[in-house]
C-alpha positions as CSV (number, residue, x, y, z in Angstrom):
1,X,0.4,0.1,-0.1
2,X,1.2,3.7,-0.4
3,X,1.0,5.8,2.2
4,X,2.1,9.5,2.6
5,X,4.1,10.1,5.0
6,X,5.3,13.7,5.9
7,X,4.3,14.7,2.2
8,X,6.5,12.1,0.9
9,X,4.7,8.9,-0.7
10,X,6.3,5.5,0.4
11,X,5.3,1.9,0.1
12,X,4.6,-0.9,2.5
13,X,2.7,-4.0,3.0
14,X,-0.9,-3.8,3.1
15,X,-2.6,-4.7,6.5
16,X,-0.2,-2.8,8.7
17,X,-1.2,-1.1,12.2
18,X,-0.1,2.3,12.5
19,X,2.5,0.8,15.6
20,X,3.8,-1.4,12.9
21,X,4.8,1.5,10.3
22,X,6.3,3.4,13.1
23,X,8.8,0.6,14.0
24,X,9.1,0.1,10.4
25,X,10.2,3.6,10.3
26,X,12.6,3.4,13.1
27,X,11.4,6.3,14.8
28,X,11.0,6.1,18.7
29,X,7.8,6.0,19.6
30,X,7.9,7.8,22.9
31,X,9.5,11.0,21.2
32,X,6.9,11.2,18.4
33,X,3.6,12.3,17.7
34,X,1.5,11.0,14.6
35,X,-1.3,12.8,12.7
36,X,-3.5,10.4,10.6
37,X,-5.5,11.9,8.0
38,X,-5.6,15.7,9.7
39,X,-6.3,13.6,13.0
40,X,-3.7,13.1,15.9
41,X,-3.8,9.6,17.2
42,X,-3.1,9.0,20.7
43,X,0.0,6.6,21.2
44,X,-2.0,3.7,23.1
45,X,-4.7,3.3,20.1
46,X,-1.5,2.7,17.3
47,X,-1.5,-0.9,17.7
48,X,-5.6,-0.9,16.9
49,X,-5.4,1.2,14.3
50,X,-5.2,-0.3,10.9
51,X,-3.8,1.9,7.9
52,X,-5.4,1.8,4.3
53,X,-3.8,2.5,1.0
54,X,-3.9,6.4,0.3
55,X,-3.5,7.3,4.3
56,X,-1.7,10.6,4.9
57,X,1.0,10.5,8.2
58,X,2.4,13.4,9.5
59,X,5.2,12.5,12.2
60,X,6.1,15.3,14.6
61,X,9.3,14.5,16.3
62,X,9.7,16.0,20.1
63,X,13.4,17.4,20.2
64,X,14.8,17.5,23.7
65,X,17.7,19.9,25.3
66,X,16.4,23.7,24.9
67,X,18.4,26.6,24.9
68,X,21.6,26.9,26.4
69,X,21.2,28.3,30.0
70,X,22.2,31.6,29.4
71,X,19.7,32.0,26.8
72,X,16.9,30.2,29.2
73,X,18.0,33.1,31.8
74,X,17.8,35.9,29.5
75,X,14.4,34.9,28.0
76,X,13.0,34.4,31.5
77,X,14.1,38.0,32.6
78,X,12.7,39.5,29.2
79,X,9.3,37.8,29.9
80,X,9.1,39.1,33.6
81,X,10.3,42.6,32.4
82,X,7.6,42.4,29.4
83,X,5.1,41.6,32.1
84,X,6.4,44.0,34.7
85,X,5.9,46.9,31.7
86,X,2.4,45.3,30.7
87,X,1.5,46.2,34.2
88,X,3.0,49.5,34.2
89,X,1.0,50.7,31.0
90,X,-2.2,49.0,31.1
91,X,-3.2,51.3,34.1
92,X,-4.5,54.6,33.2
93,X,-1.8,57.5,34.0
94,X,-2.5,59.3,37.1
95,X,-2.6,63.3,36.5
96,X,0.2,64.6,34.5
97,X,2.1,61.5,34.6
98,X,3.7,60.3,31.6
99,X,3.2,56.1,30.8
100,X,6.0,55.1,28.9
101,X,7.6,51.3,28.6
102,X,11.1,50.8,30.3
103,X,12.5,50.3,26.8
104,X,11.0,53.5,25.3
105,X,13.6,55.6,23.4
106,X,12.3,58.7,24.8
107,X,14.4,60.4,27.2
108,X,13.3,62.2,30.2
109,X,15.9,64.3,31.3
110,X,15.0,68.0,33.0
111,X,14.7,70.9,30.8
112,X,15.7,73.1,33.5
113,X,19.5,73.2,34.1
């Protein structure tokens, strides 16, 4: 039977289950999600899910590790800073006050020197 896997047509024996195709593809079952004809199939249903000629599969691989520590710290700092900025600018300013985000390019120097 012919299956479309991530947009590529591939040939397989008839009467295979989704679990069998995953095994034949050599992917680690605990690191992928599978979409069959635009419907995500739960991992515990793979063994009972029979595939038919023309089915379309999307195999999504999970990648671990994430960003290096210094990037995670910077990202976390930026997220906190943005949340603080939103709190400061979402409330209406008090009379005579100027509400600007912290990263605003406007200078607030006194004109009296």
